[in-house]
C-alpha positions as CSV (number, residue, x, y, z in Angstrom):
1,M,40.5,202.1,243.4
2,Y,41.6,203.9,240.0
3,C,39.7,206.2,237.9
4,V,40.5,207.1,234.1
5,I,38.4,209.9,232.5
6,D,38.6,210.3,228.6
7,I,37.6,213.4,227.2
8,G,37.1,213.3,223.4
9,S,35.7,215.5,221.2
10,N,32.1,214.4,221.2
11,T,32.1,211.8,224.2
12,I,33.3,211.1,227.8
13,R,34.2,207.9,229.3
14,L,34.6,207.0,233.1
15,V,36.2,204.0,234.0
16,V,36.6,202.9,237.8
17,Y,39.1,200.1,238.5
18,R,40.0,198.3,241.5
19,V,43.4,196.0,241.9
20,E,43.0,193.1,244.0
21,N,46.0,190.2,244.0
22,N,47.4,191.9,241.1
23,T,44.4,191.8,239.1
24,I,42.5,195.1,237.4
25,K,38.8,194.7,237.9
26,P,36.4,197.1,236.4
27,M,33.9,198.3,238.6
28,L,32.2,201.0,236.3
29,N,32.3,201.9,232.8
30,K,30.2,204.7,231.6
31,K,30.3,206.4,228.2
32,Y,28.4,209.6,227.5
33,S,28.0,211.6,224.3
34,V,27.9,215.3,224.5
35,I,27.6,218.2,222.0
36,P,30.1,220.8,222.5
37,H,28.5,224.4,223.4
38,C,30.0,226.0,220.6
39,Y,28.9,223.7,218.1
40,S,25.2,223.8,219.6
41,Q,25.3,227.3,219.2
42,C,26.5,227.6,215.9
43,V,23.8,225.2,214.6
44,E,21.3,227.3,216.4
45,H,22.6,230.6,214.7
46,R,22.6,229.1,211.3
47,A,19.1,227.6,211.7
48,F,17.8,231.1,212.4
49,Q,19.4,233.2,209.5
């Protein structure tokens, strides 16, 4: 099995593959949206000013 983790500016993707008979078969493909910690703190700070 092989795994690829792609960390973008506001998403993280995890893809797991299996290689059988020279063929790549995806087993898992998950994408998560994230808010960077610094960004969320800055937004909260501005909201209370």
